[in-house]
N, C-alpha and C positions, 0 to 999 in steps of 0.2 A: 729891264729884265736881267737878273743876275745869271751868272754862268751855270749855277746849279739847276735853276728852274729851266733854263734853255736846254740843258742836257736831258733833263727829265722829259720835257715836252718833245724833244727830238727823238728820244728813245721810244716814247709812246707812239709817235708817228711811224717810226721804223717797225715796231711790232704790228701796228695796224696795217701797214702796207704789206708786210709778210702774210697777214691773213688774206689780203686781196690776191696775192700771188697764189695762195692755196685755192682760192675761189676760181681763178681763171684757168688753172691748169688741171683741175680735178677731173672734168669731163673727158678731156683728151687722154688723160692718163688711164682712166678706167674704161675707155671706149671699147677696147678688145674684149673686155669682160661684160659690158652692157649688151652689146649686140646679140650674142648667143643667149644671155639670160632672159631677155625680153622678146627674142625672136623677131628682130626688126631688121630692115634693110639699111644700107649706108645712107640713103636719102632720108629716111625717117630719123636715123641717128643724128644726121646733120641738123635737124630741127631743134635738137637739144641745145646747140650753140645759139640758135635763134632765141630760145627761151632764156638762156643764161645772159645773153647780151641785151635782150629786151629788158630784163631785170636790172642789169647794170646801167642801161640807158635811163630807166626810171630813177634809179638812185643818183645818177650823175646829174639829172635835170633838177632834182629837188634839193640836193645838198647845199649848193652855193648860196641861194637866198636864205635858207634856214641857218647856215653857219654865220652869214653876215648879220642876220637879225638876232639870233639867239645864242651864238657862240658854239663851241666845239664839244663840250662834255656830254650833254644829253645825246647829241648826234652820234658820237662815237660809241657810247654804251648801247644805244638802240640798234645800230647797224651790227654790232657784235652779237647781240641776241639773235638778229635775223640770220647771221652767218652760222651760228651754232645750231639753230633750228634746221636750216638748210642742209648742213652737214649730216645730221642725224637722219633727215629725210632721204637724202641721196643714198645713204647706207642701207635703209630698211624699206624704201618705197615698194609696196606689193605689186604695183602695176606700172606700165610705162606712162600712163596719164598722170598718176600720182607723182612719179619721178619728175615729169616735166614741170609740175607746179612747185615742187620743192626746189628744183633748179632755178625757177623764176624768183622765188624768195631768196635763195642763195645769192642770186645776181643783184637783187635790190640792195641787200646789205653790203655786198662787195662794192657796188658802184658808189654808195655813200662813203664807205671807208676809203676808197681810192681818192675821191675828190677831196674829202675833208683832210686827210693826212697831207696831201700835197699842198693844199691851200694853207694849212697850219704852218708847214715848213717855210713856205713862201713868205708868210707874215712875220715869222720870227728870225729870218735869216738876213734881211736887209740886202746890202750890195753883194753878199755871197750866196744869193739865192740859186744861181745856176749850179755852183758846186754843191750846195746843200741838197738841192733837188736831185742831183745825179747820185750823190751818196745815198740819199733816201731810197732812190729807185733800185739800188742794189739789193735792198731787203725785199722788194717784190721778187727779184731774182732768186733770193734765198727760199722764199715760200714756194715759188714756181719750180725751182730745182729740187726742193725737198720732197715734194709729192711723188713725182715719178721715181725718184731715187728710193724712197721708202717702199713704194709699191713693188718696184723691181726686185728689191732685196727680200721682201717679206711675203710676196704672193705665194711662194711655194710652201710657206709655213701656215699662213692665215688667209682666210677669205678677204676680199676687198671690203666687204661690209664691216668686218672687225677692224680693219686698218683705218678706214675712213671715219667710222664712229669714234674711234680712240683720239683722233685729232681734235675732238671737241674740248679736250683738256687744256689745249693751248688757248682756245677761244675764252674759256672760263678765266684763265689766268689773266688775259688781256682785260676782260671786263673789270676784274678786281683792281688792276693797276689804274685804269682810267678813272675809276670812282674816287681814288685818293689823290688825284692831281688837281692843281689849279691851272686852268686854261685862260688864254687871253680873253678879255671882255668882248662882247659882241660889238661890231662896228656901228650898228644902228640900234640904239636902245629904245627907240619909240616906234617910228614908222619906217618901213622898208621903202626905199625910193623906186617904186615900180616903173615910173616913166624913164628914169635914167638906166635902169636895167634893160628895158625894151630898146632903148636907143643904142645899146651896145650891140644888138643884133644887126645894126646897120654899119658897124665898124668893119671896113673891107680888110684891114690887116688882121683883126681877130678871126674873121671867117676864113681867110686864106690859111692861117696857122692851124685852124681847126680842120680844114680839109686835108692838110698834110698829116695830121693825127688820124684822120679817117683812113687813109691808106696804110699808115703804120699799124693801127689797131687791127685792121683786116689781115695784114700780113702776119702779124704776131699770132693771131688766132688760127689762121690757116696752119701755120707751123706747129703751134702747140696742140691743135686739135687733130691734125691728120698725120703727123709725122710717124707716130707709132704704127698706125694702120699702113702707111706707105712702106715702112721697113718690113712689116709683117707680110704684105702682099707681093711687093716687088723683089725683095731679097730673101723671103721665107724665114724671117726671124720670128721665133715663137713669141707669143703675146707678152709674157712676163719680161723677157729680155728686151723686146722692143720698147716697152715703157721705160726700162732702165736706160736705154740708149737715148731716149727722148730727153732725159735729164741733162744731157750734154748741151742741148740747145739753150736751156735756161741757165745752165752753169756759165756758158759763154756770155750771156747777157749780164749776169751778175758780175763776172770778172771785168768785163769792159766798163761797167759803170763805176767800179772801184778805181779802175785806172784813169778813167776820164775825169773824175773828180779831182785827181792830182794833175792830170795833163792840162786842164784848163788854166793853170797858173802860167803855162808856157806858150800855149797856142790859142788861136781864136776859136770861138764857137762855130763860125762858118767853116773853118778848115776841118774840124772834127765831124761835122754833119756830112760834108761832101766825102770825106774819107770813108765814113761809115757806109755810104751807099755803095762805094766800090767794093768794100769787104763783103757786104751782104750779097752783091751780085755774083761775086766770085764763088761764095759758098753755095748758092743755090744752083749755079751752073755745074759745080762739082757734084752736088747731090744728084741732079737729074741724069748725069752721064756715068755715074759710078755703079759698078756691079759688085763692089766690095763693101762688106759691113764696116770695116775699119775706116775706109775712106768716107763712107756715108756718115759715120759717127763724127768724124773730124769736120765734115762739112756742116753738120748741125751746130757744132761748137762755133765755127766761123760765122755762120749766119746769125747766131745769138750775139756774137761779138759785134757784128755790124749793126744789129738792131738796138744795141744798148743805149745809144746816145739820144735818139730822137725825142722820146716823150719828155725826159727831164729838161732837155735844153730848150725845146719849144715852149714848155711850161714856164721856164725861166724868162723867156721873152714876154709871155703873157702877164706873169706876175709883175715884171718891171713896167709894163705899159699901163696896167690897170691896178695899182696898189690899193686904191681906196675901195674897190669892190672886187677883190681878188677871188673870193669864193664864187660870185656870180659869173665872172669872166671864165673861171675854170669850169663851171657848170656848162656854159655854152660850148666850150671847146670839147669837153668830155662827151657831151651829148652828141655832137656831130661825129666825133671820133668813133663812138660806139655804133653808129650806123654802119660804118665799115666793118666793125667787129661782128655785127649781126649778119651782114649780107655776104661777105667774102667766104667764110667757112661753109655757109649754107650752099653757096654757088659751087664750091669745090666738091661738096658731097653729091650734088646733082650732076656735075660734069664727070665725077668719078664714075657714077653709074652708067653714064652715057658713053664715055670715051676711055675709061680706065683712069686709075688714080695718078699714073705718071704723067699723062697728058693734062689732067686737071691741075697739076702743080705748075703748069706754064703760066698760071695767073700770077706767080711770084715775080719772074723777071719782067713781065709787062708792067706790073704795079711798081717795081723799082725804077723803071725808066720814067714813068709818070711822076714818081716821087722826086726824082733828081731834078726834073724840069721845074716842078713847083717850088722846091726848096731854093733853087737858084733864083727864081723870080722874087720870092719873098725876102731873101737875104738882100737882094739889090734894093728892094723897097724899104727895108729897115735901115739899110745904110744911108739912104737918102733922107730918112727921118732922124738921122744921128743916133740911132739905137746902138747899143754895145753888142756888135756882132763880130 
C-alpha cells in the first residue's frame, strides 16, 4: 500500500470515528432538553442509554465477521446511512417510544462504524498500530467534544432539533468520501471460518482484555451521559451551560490521545495505562468533593485525560495478538465492552433516583479500583507471553 492510499484510508477512518463520537455523546448532551420535552423521569431517561448501547452492541457484534468476509466499503457506507437516519430521528421523534427506536438505529450504525474504523487502522498500520489507533481515537474525542460544544454555544439561538438535524450534512459528506475510496480486500474471499471465530471466545487473554473494556466503556458512558445533569443538579448550572462544560471531558480525552500517540515513542504501554488510572481517580475524587463550577470543569477535563488511553491501547494488544482475524477479535471485544456501556449508565440513573446523583457517581471510583487490578493482572499475563507491553 502506497503512502497516499494509506493517508486516504486513515483519513476515512478518522472521519468515521468522529461520527461515532457524535453518536455516543449525543444523548448525554441533549438529556437536559429531552427530560422536560417528553416528561420523563431520570430512570426513564437512563433507558435511552440502554437503547443506544444495545444498538452499538448489535453493530459491534456483526461488523467483524462482515468486514473479514466482505471488506470495509459496503459496511462503512451502510452504517453511515444508519447514523444519518438516526440523527434525523433523534431530532424530530414525536414520542418517547419513537425516540427510543431511532436511538437504537443510531446505535447500530455507530457500533459498526466504531469497530470497522478501528479494525481498518489496525490492518493498515502494522507495527505502529498502537500509535495509529491512539491517534485515530483522538477523532472520537473530536466528535464527542464537538457535540456538547456546539449545543452549548448555539442552544440559546436554535432549538436542539435544528442543531442535531443539521449535523446530517457531515454524515452525507462522509458517505460520498467512502464511496470513492479503494479499501483493502476482504480477508476471506470464499467461506468465513466460523469454527475459528468461535474458538476465539475461549481465548482467556482476549476475554480479559474485553472485560477491561467493559469497565472502560461503562465509565465513559456514565461521565458522558450524566455529567451535564450532575452539574445542573448539584451545582445549579443551567442546562445549556452544563452541556458546554461537559465538552471539557471529551476535550481532555482528545488531547490525551494526541499526546499519547507521541508519548508511546518514549515510554511503555503499561506505564501509560497505569498512569491513566491514577489521573482518572484524582479527577473523579476532585469532582465529587467540589462545590466550584471551575474546579468541577477542570475535574471533567482531568477525567477525560485519564480515560484517553485505554481503548486504543487495549485494541492495539488485540490487533497484535489476532492479526489474521482482527475484525472478529475486535467484534468480540467491543461486544463485551458495550455490555458495560449499557449497564453502568442505566444503573447510575436508577441509583440517582434512589440515592441522589452525587452518591450514584460513587460507581466511578469503585470501577477505577477494579480496573487497576484487572489491567495489572493482564499486563503481567501479556509480559509472560512476550507481548509488547
